[in-house]
Residue, then its C-alpha position, 0 to 999 in steps of 0.5 A: m345912461a341914454r343910448k346914442e341915436k343914429k344919425p341918418k348920415d351914419d347910417m348913410y355911411d354903413k350903407l356905403e362901406e357895406m356896398d364898398n365891401k361888397l363890391e371888392l367882394i364881387r371884384s376879387d370874385t371876377h378877377s378869379l374867374n377871368r383868369i381861370f377863364s383865360i387859362a382855360h381859354a387862352p388859345v381861343v382868346i389869342q386867336e380872336l384877339k389876332e382876328i380883331v387885330g389883324k395886320s394892324k400895326l395901330r390896333a396893336a399899338i392901342l392894345y400896347y399904350t392901354k395897359d395902364e388907364i389912358g386919357a383919350t387925347e394921350l393916347s391919340e397922342k402916342l398914336r399920333i392920330d387925330l383925336r377924332n380918328l381915335a373912336k374909328a381906330i378903337a372900336p373894333l376892341l370895344g363893344n361886346k368883346a370889350y378887350v378895351a374898356e372906355i371909361k368916362k370921368g365927367r366930360k373926359k374919356f380914358f381907356q384901359r385894357a381888359g385884364l383878359v389881354d394881359s392874363i394871356g401875356f399880350e406883349s410876350i405873344e410874338y405876334f403882337s410884340n412884332l406888330v408893336k415893334a414894326w409900329e414903333e419903327e415906323e413912328r421913328d422913322p416915317k417914310 
């Protein structure tokens, strides 16, 4: 019986599957390391976030709304700011600190906060929850 010859297409799928498996391992390891880091350094992370957010209700709202991936247009609408001003508002949370990730899909931009923000319990920290509540109240009853 003749042995089936592997097609180049099959090799490509095998390599893609291998890469996918390796990426899954890396993702799992990264998640574990982030969890360990956040447990060990939660006070430092919280303090750093407080310094970045400051008294800005808008930045707290950005962190709140980016819990799940959200498009730039939708985020600017929820924040009730012009899309052209979103980059300036979100900039302190991007970059080296990377508390929010910018995800590009084609020509569209999406944002999602880092798992580190979730692992410190962002919503349960009174400092941030008070800012978010104040922002929501301000949006309901504009002066």
